[in-house]
N, C-alpha and C positions, 0 to 999 in steps of 0.2 A: 502493501500500502504505498510504505515512503518512498517509492520511484516515482509512482504513480503521481502522487503529489511532487515530486521532486522533476517530472517532465512537463507538467504543467505550470510547476513555477515558471522553468524556464520559457517556456510557452509564451503562457502572458509574461513576460519577461520582455522575450523579442519582439511583441505584437504591440507594446507599452513605447519601445525604441521606435517601431518603426511608423510609427502615425504623424511624430512630427516630421519626417521624410517625406510622408507622402505628395505636399503640395510642390518639396522641391522636383519631383521624378516627373519627367513628361514624355510624350512621346508625339513626333511631331513627323511630318513628312518633311524633308528640306527644301527649298526654295528651286534650289539649282538641281538638274539630276545627275546622280552617281554617272560619272566618263571613267572610263579603264583604256587606257592606250594603249594596245597590241603591237603599237601599226612598225618595232622595233625586227621582235621575230617576222613579222610577214612580210618585212623590208629582206632580210637575211638569207630565207627561205629562197624567196623569188633570184637575189641574188648567185646563190650558189648555183640554182637549176640554172639561170641561165649561163653561167659560166660552164657549168658541162655540159650543157648541149653544144654549146661553141665549140668547147674541146674535141668535142664528139664528127661534129660537124669538119671540121681542120684535121682529124686523123683520119676522117674518111675520103677528102678532099683534097689529098698534099698537092695535088697541081693547081687548085685554086688560090692558095696560099701559101708563097715560095716562102720562103724560111730567110731573115738578111742576117747576113754577119755581123757579129757585135765586134768591137776591138780586140786583141787578142787572139784571133783567128778564130772562137769558140764561136757553133752558130746560135 
């Protein structure tokens, strides 16, 4: 029985402390919509895909894309 009284007293105490905070807590929708910007990830994926596609095209058609020699004798 004493445990029930202790639990009830704890619950009553918590409720008594929460009542003054009731006026401080409010829920309202923000005035501006929440914006999540994911452009960086999408941009990187597009660049990588385009780079791979270009490399494949160059490798499949080497006659259309002649390699220029860099100074020092390396192509």
